[in-house]
C-alpha positions in Angstrom: 86.2 30.2 -22.0 85.3 26.4 -22.0 84.1 26.7 -18.5 81.9 29.7 -19.5 80.5 27.8 -22.5 79.8 24.9 -20.2 77.9 27.1 -17.9 76.0 28.6 -20.8 75.0 25.2 -22.2 74.0 24.0 -18.8 71.8 27.0 -18.3 70.3 26.6 -21.8 69.6 22.9 -21.1 68.0 23.8 -17.8 65.9 26.4 -19.5 64.7 23.9 -22.1 63.9 21.4 -19.4 61.8 24.0 -17.6 60.0 24.9 -20.8 59.3 21.2 -21.6 58.1 20.6 -18.1 55.9 23.7 -18.3 54.5 22.5 -21.6 53.8 19.1 -20.1 52.0 20.6 -17.1 50.0 22.9 -19.4 49.0 20.0 -21.6 47.9 17.9 -18.6 45.8 20.8 -17.2 44.1 21.6 -20.5 43.4 18.0 -21.3 41.8 17.4 -17.9 40.0 20.8 -17.9 38.0 20.0 -21.0 34.4 20.7 -20.2 32.3 17.6 -19.6 28.6 17.5 -19.0 27.2 14.5 -17.2 23.5 13.8 -17.8 22.0 12.3 -14.7 18.5 10.8 -14.3 16.9 11.4 -10.9 13.5 11.0 -9.4 11.7 14.1 -8.2 10.7 13.9 -4.6 12.9 10.9 -4.0 16.7 11.2 -4.5 16.7 14.4 -6.6 17.7 16.7 -3.8 20.5 14.5 -2.5 22.1 14.0 -5.9 21.8 17.6 -7.0 23.4 18.9 -3.7 26.3 16.5 -4.3 26.7 17.7 -7.9 26.8 21.3 -6.7 29.6 20.4 -4.3 31.5 18.5 -7.0 31.3 21.3 -9.5 32.9 23.6 -7.0 35.9 21.3 -6.7 35.9 20.4 -10.4 34.9 23.5 -12.5 35.3 21.6 -15.8 32.5 19.1 -14.9 28.9 20.2 -15.2 25.6 18.3 -14.6 22.4 18.2 -16.5 19.5 16.6 -14.5 16.7 14.7 -16.1 14.0 14.6 -13.5 11.3 12.0 -13.8 8.8 10.1 -11.6 9.4 6.9 -9.7 6.9 5.0 -11.9 8.6 6.2 -15.1 12.3 6.2 -14.3 13.0 2.6 -15.4 11.2 2.9 -18.7 13.0 6.2 -19.5 16.4 4.7 -18.8 16.0 1.3 -20.5 14.4 2.9 -23.6 17.3 5.2 -24.2 20.0 2.5 -23.8 18.1 -0.1 -25.7 18.3 2.2 -28.7 22.1 2.3 -28.3 22.2 6.1 -28.0 25.7 6.7 -26.9 25.1 10.3 -26.0 21.8 10.0 -24.0 22.6 9.6 -20.3 25.6 9.1 -18.1 24.3 8.2 -14.6 21.2 6.2 -13.8 19.2 5.9 -10.6 17.0 2.9 -9.5 15.4 1.3 -6.5 16.5 -2.2 -5.4 13.6 -4.0 -7.0 14.4 -2.4 -10.4 18.0 -3.6 -10.4 17.4 -6.8 -12.4 15.7 -4.9 -15.1 18.3 -2.2 -15.3 21.3 -4.5 -15.2 21.6 -5.0 -19.1 21.6 -1.2 -19.6 24.3 -0.2 -17.1 28.1 -0.6 -17.1 29.6 -3.1 -14.6 31.6 -1.1 -12.1 34.1 -3.8 -11.1 37.0 -2.6 -13.2 36.5 1.0 -12.2 36.3 0.0 -8.5 39.5 -2.0 -8.8 41.5 0.7 -10.7 40.4 3.5 -8.3 40.9 1.3 -5.1 37.4 2.2 -4.1 36.7 1.1 -0.5 34.0 -1.5 -0.9 34.3 -2.5 2.8 32.7 0.9 3.6 29.4 -0.5 2.2 27.3 -3.0 4.0 27.3 -6.3 2.0 23.6 -6.6 2.8 22.8 -3.2 1.3 25.1 -3.6 -1.7 23.7 -7.0 -2.6 20.2 -5.8 -2.7 20.1 -3.5 -5.8 23.8 -3.0 -6.4 24.8 -6.5 -7.5 23.7 -8.6 -10.4 23.9 -12.4 -10.5 24.3 -13.9 -13.9 22.6 -17.2 -13.8 24.2 -18.5 -17.0 27.8 -17.8 -15.8 27.3 -18.0 -12.1 29.2 -14.8 -11.6 28.1 -11.6 -9.7 29.0 -8.1 -10.9 28.6 -4.8 -9.2 26.3 -2.5 -11.2 25.6 0.3 -8.8 26.4 2.0 -5.5 23.9 2.6 -2.8 23.5 6.3 -2.1 21.1 6.3 0.8 19.5 3.9 3.3 16.0 3.1 4.4 15.3 -0.1 6.3 12.1 -1.8 7.0 12.1 -1.9 10.8 9.8 -1.8 13.8 8.8 1.6 15.0 7.3 1.8 18.5 5.9 4.3 20.9 8.4 4.8 23.7 5.7 6.4 25.9 4.0 3.0 25.8 6.8 0.4 25.7 9.0 2.2 28.3 6.1 2.4 30.7 7.1 0.2 33.8 3.5 -0.5 34.7 2.7 -1.8 31.2 6.0 -3.7 31.2 5.2 -5.5 34.4 1.7 -6.4 33.3 2.8 -7.7 29.9 5.6 -9.8 31.5 3.2 -11.3 34.0 0.6 -12.1 31.2 2.9 -13.4 28.5 6.2 -14.2 30.2 8.4 -12.1 27.8 9.8 -8.5 27.9 7.7 -5.6 26.7 10.7 -4.1 25.0 10.6 -4.5 21.2 14.4 -4.6 21.1 14.3 -7.8 23.1 11.7 -9.7 21.1 12.9 -12.9 19.5 10.0 -14.0 17.3 6.8 -12.7 15.6 4.5 -14.3 18.2 5.7 -11.8 20.7 4.7 -9.0 18.3 1.2 -10.5 18.0 1.1 -10.7 21.8 2.0 -7.0 22.0 -0.8 -6.2 19.6 -3.2 -8.2 21.8 -2.0 -6.4 24.9 -2.2 -2.8 23.8 -5.7 -3.2 22.3 -7.2 -5.4 25.1 -5.9 -2.9 27.7 -7.3 0.0 25.7 -3.8 1.6 25.5 -4.3 2.3 21.8 -7.2 1.6 19.4 -5.0 -0.5 17.1 -1.8 -2.5 17.3 0.9 -2.4 14.6 0.4 -1.0 11.2 1.6 -3.2 8.3 1.4 -2.5 4.5 -1.2 -4.7 3.0 -1.4 -3.0 -0.4 -1.9 -5.7 -3.1 -0.5 -3.3 -5.8 3.0 -3.3 -4.3 3.4 -3.3 -0.5 2.9 -7.0 0.2 6.1 -7.8 -1.8 7.9 -6.0 1.1 5.7 -7.0 4.0 5.6 -10.7 3.4 9.4 -11.3 3.0 10.0 -9.1 6.1 8.0 -11.6 8.2 9.0 -14.8 6.2 12.7 -14.1 6.7 12.4 -15.2 10.4 11.7 -18.8 9.2 14.0 -18.6 6.2 17.0 -17.6 8.3 16.5 -20.6 10.6 16.1 -23.3 7.9 19.2 -24.4 6.1 17.2 -26.3 3.5 15.7 -23.0 2.4 18.7 -20.7 2.7 21.5 -23.1 1.8 23.7 -21.5 4.5 23.5 -18.0 3.1 22.1 -15.0 4.9 20.2 -13.4 2.0 20.2 -15.9 -0.8 21.7 -15.2 -4.2 21.7 -11.6 -5.4 18.6 -11.1 -7.4 16.8 -14.1 -6.0 17.2 -13.2 -2.4 15.1 -14.9 0.3 12.0 -16.0 -1.7 14.1 -18.6 -3.5 16.2 -21.6 -2.4 19.7 -22.1 -3.7 18.2 -24.4 -6.4 16.1 -21.4 -7.6 12.8 -22.9 -6.4 10.4 -20.7 -4.5 11.2 -20.9 -0.8 7.7 -20.0 0.5 5.6 -23.0 -0.7 5.8 -25.0 2.5 5.4 -24.9 6.3 7.6 -21.8 6.7 5.8 -19.8 4.1 2.4 -20.8 5.6 3.5 -19.8 9.1 4.7 -16.4 7.9 1.4 -15.9 6.0 -0.7 -16.8 9.1 1.4 -14.4 11.2 0.8 -11.6 8.7 -2.9 -12.2 8.9 -2.8 -12.0 12.7 -1.0 -8.7 12.5 -3.4 -7.3 9.9 -6.3 -8.1 12.4 -5.0 -5.2 14.5 -5.4 -2.5 11.9 -8.4 -1.6 9.7 -9.5 -4.5 7.5 -8.0 -4.6 4.0 -11.6 -4.6 2.6 -12.2 -1.3 4.4 -8.9 0.5 4.0 -5.8 -0.5 2.0 -2.9 0.4 4.1 -0.1 1.5 1.7 3.2 3.3 1.8 1.7 6.7 2.6 -0.5 5.3 5.4 2.5 4.0 7.2 3.3 7.6 8.1 -0.1 9.2 8.3 -1.9 6.5 10.3 0.9 6.1 12.8 1.0 9.9 13.2 -2.5 9.9 14.6 -1.4 8.3 17.8 -4.0 5.5 17.5 -1.3 2.9 16.9 1.4 1.4 19.1 3.8 0.1 16.5 4.5 0.5 12.8 6.3 -1.9 10.4 7.7 0.9 8.3 10.8 2.4 6.6 13.5 3.9 8.8 13.6 7.0 6.6 10.4 8.1 8.3 12.2 8.5 11.7 12.9 12.3 11.3 9.3 12.9 10.2 7.8 11.0 13.0 9.8 13.0 15.5 8.9 16.3 13.9 6.3 18.2 16.0 5.2 20.3 13.1 4.3 17.1 11.2 3.1 14.7 13.9 2.6 16.5 17.2 0.9 13.6 18.8 3.8 11.2 18.6 6.9 13.5 18.1 9.6 12.7 20.6 8.0 9.4 21.6 9.3 7.2 18.8 11.9 4.5 18.9 13.2 2.0 16.3 13.9 -1.7 16.7 15.1 -4.5 14.4 12.5 -7.0 13.4 12.1 -9.8 16.0 15.2 -12.0 16.0 17.4 -9.1 14.9 17.2 -8.3 11.2 15.7 -5.8 8.7 14.8 -5.4 5.1 16.8 -3.1 2.8 15.6 -0.1 0.8 17.1 3.1 -0.6 18.3 4.2 -4.0 21.3 3.3 -6.2 23.3 5.1 -8.8 25.2 3.5 -11.7 26.7 4.4 -15.1 24.8 4.1 -18.3 26.1 1.4 -20.6 26.7 3.8 -23.5 28.0 6.8 -21.5 31.0 8.5 -23.1 32.1 9.7 -19.8 32.4 6.6 -17.6 35.6 7.7 -15.8 34.1 11.1 -14.9 30.8 9.6 -13.9 32.5 7.1 -11.6 34.6 9.9 -10.0 31.4 11.6 -9.1 29.9 8.4 -7.6 33.1 8.1 -5.6 32.7 11.6 -4.3 29.0 11.3 -3.5 29.6 8.1 -1.5 32.6 9.4 0.4 32.0 9.4 4.1 32.3 13.2 4.7 30.2 14.1 1.7 27.5 11.5 2.5 27.3 12.8 6.1 27.1 16.4 4.9 24.3 15.6 2.5 22.3 14.1 5.3 22.7 17.1 7.5 21.5 19.3 4.6 18.3 17.5 4.2 19.1 14.2 2.5 18.3 10.7 3.4 20.4 8.6 5.8 23.6 7.5 4.0 24.5 4.0 3.2 28.3 4.2 4.0 29.3 2.7 7.2 31.9 5.4 7.9 29.3 8.1 7.3 26.8 6.4 9.6 29.5 6.1 12.3 30.4 9.8 11.9 26.7 10.9 12.3 26.2 8.6 15.3 28.8 10.6 17.1 26.7 13.7 16.8 24.5 14.0 20.0 21.5 15.2 18.0 21.5 12.0 15.9 23.1 9.6 18.3 20.0 7.5 18.9 18.9 7.2 15.3 22.3 6.5 13.9 23.5 4.4 16.8 20.7 2.1 15.6 21.8 2.3 12.0 25.4 1.3 12.9 24.0 -2.2 13.8 20.9 -2.4 11.6 22.5 -2.1 8.1 24.5 -5.2 8.8 21.4 -7.4 9.0 19.2 -6.0 6.1 18.8 -9.4 4.4 15.0 -9.9 4.4 14.7 -8.9 0.7 12.3 -9.9 -2.1 13.7 -10.8 -5.6 15.2 -8.1 -7.8 14.9 -10.1 -11.1 14.1 -8.3 -14.4 10.6 -9.6 -14.2 9.9 -9.2 -10.5 7.6 -6.2 -10.9 5.8 -7.5 -13.9 5.4 -11.2 -13.3 6.5 -12.3 -9.8 5.0 -9.5 -7.6 1.5 -9.6 -8.9 1.2 -13.3 -8.5 2.5 -13.5 -4.9 0.7 -10.3 -3.8 -2.6 -11.6 -5.1 -2.1 -14.9 -3.3 -1.3 -13.2 0.0 -4.1 -10.7 -0.3 -6.7 -13.3 -1.1 -5.7 -15.2 2.0 -5.9 -12.0 4.1 -9.5 -11.3 3.0 -10.6 -14.9 3.3 -10.9 -15.8 -0.3 -8.2 -18.5 -0.2 -6.5 -20.9 2.2 -2.9 -20.4 3.0 -1.1 -23.4 1.5 -3.1 -23.7 -1.8 -2.6 -19.9 -2.3 1.2 -20.1 -1.8 1.5 -23.4 -3.7 -0.2 -21.9 -6.8 1.9 -18.8 -6.6 5.1 -20.9 -6.4 4.1 -22.9 -9.4 3.7 -19.8 -11.4 7.0 -18.4 -10.2 8.8 -21.6 -11.3 7.3 -21.4 -14.7 8.3 -17.8 -15.0 11.9 -18.5 -14.0 12.3 -21.5 -16.2 11.0 -19.7 -19.3 13.0 -16.5 -18.7 
């Protein structure tokens, strides 16, 4: 009888344990299945498609998470985001997007990701430090500390496009080597003088009407073009760079470690003179302002041999339905000396989001190697994750392009400042100085010196 009661109690206890365990599991499931809607700001025609595809994939794996997209323009995205957060509206948005040059302005309105990265064991080593630092990190000048504010979701680098039907031509190569004493291969150029020589060669030999296209748009483009050229001198001058590859996050290559403008001297003048020589081999800025859109459309005409442009154009350039004259004849090279300038878009978490953990889980998912590669295949931009880039490079269809990216993303340090006042105060000053020199209204050193003085005043008063 005692043995029977013992068995009965044992069974009853086991039953209660099962019930308790079941209740625990049920509680966990219902708690985590509570519906959550993440409000995500994206830019139409830019990163909207990539983020929305990732969200659709994520919803299938996480049915309790839904997404509401706020689609805006590139010119309005920063204002929309900062206005909402500056009012302290805790329920407005959850995930923000921005370009690298907006990062300084968005930093006060987003949540630092360091604690979430550490607790989730997110693999930061899968992101190129060069890409992460330009737009994903914020340097606090008062504390001297750097925090991660966003993760790069795609990659576009300022690189040198060239016509393979011209630069792989053995006859041209022999003539160029005999005339200038250096290879005709853009991948082997070591300085900007060799680029200028290539411009001279293709135009003087009537191979193409023009040489290389560069963006000379005073409204924006020169803040990308000038640092891309200037970096060659910055990287080779320890007084300017202080032993760093890309300067402090936020200040980047147009400042010294002492936060003085780095371009108001011989290096800056040489870069400016080089830029003017390059501009001489495209339509005059007084006749045609070459801007972002022209970097594609002009090169697509077949009248140019090279293009200082964003690597995200590669697929378009090689698309016969878009540019039949040049499709299948385009290669990419790093800028002379082996570097590039970073671009792309970033995602971060709004400061007052009520769903920070869920938002970061989505960022983790979107930046995972397999998902990032899948997004590219379905029509997105090239990813920023090193693992995803490596995966795609193993695909024979994309081996050439992504074999290039494997190396290029590690050297994307030729970047302009990303301070809160870059777009409003720094860019207009430098762009005007550079442009006035290009059109003959100013001399090189006085123009740069005046711009540097104004930059110093802006930094000291901010």
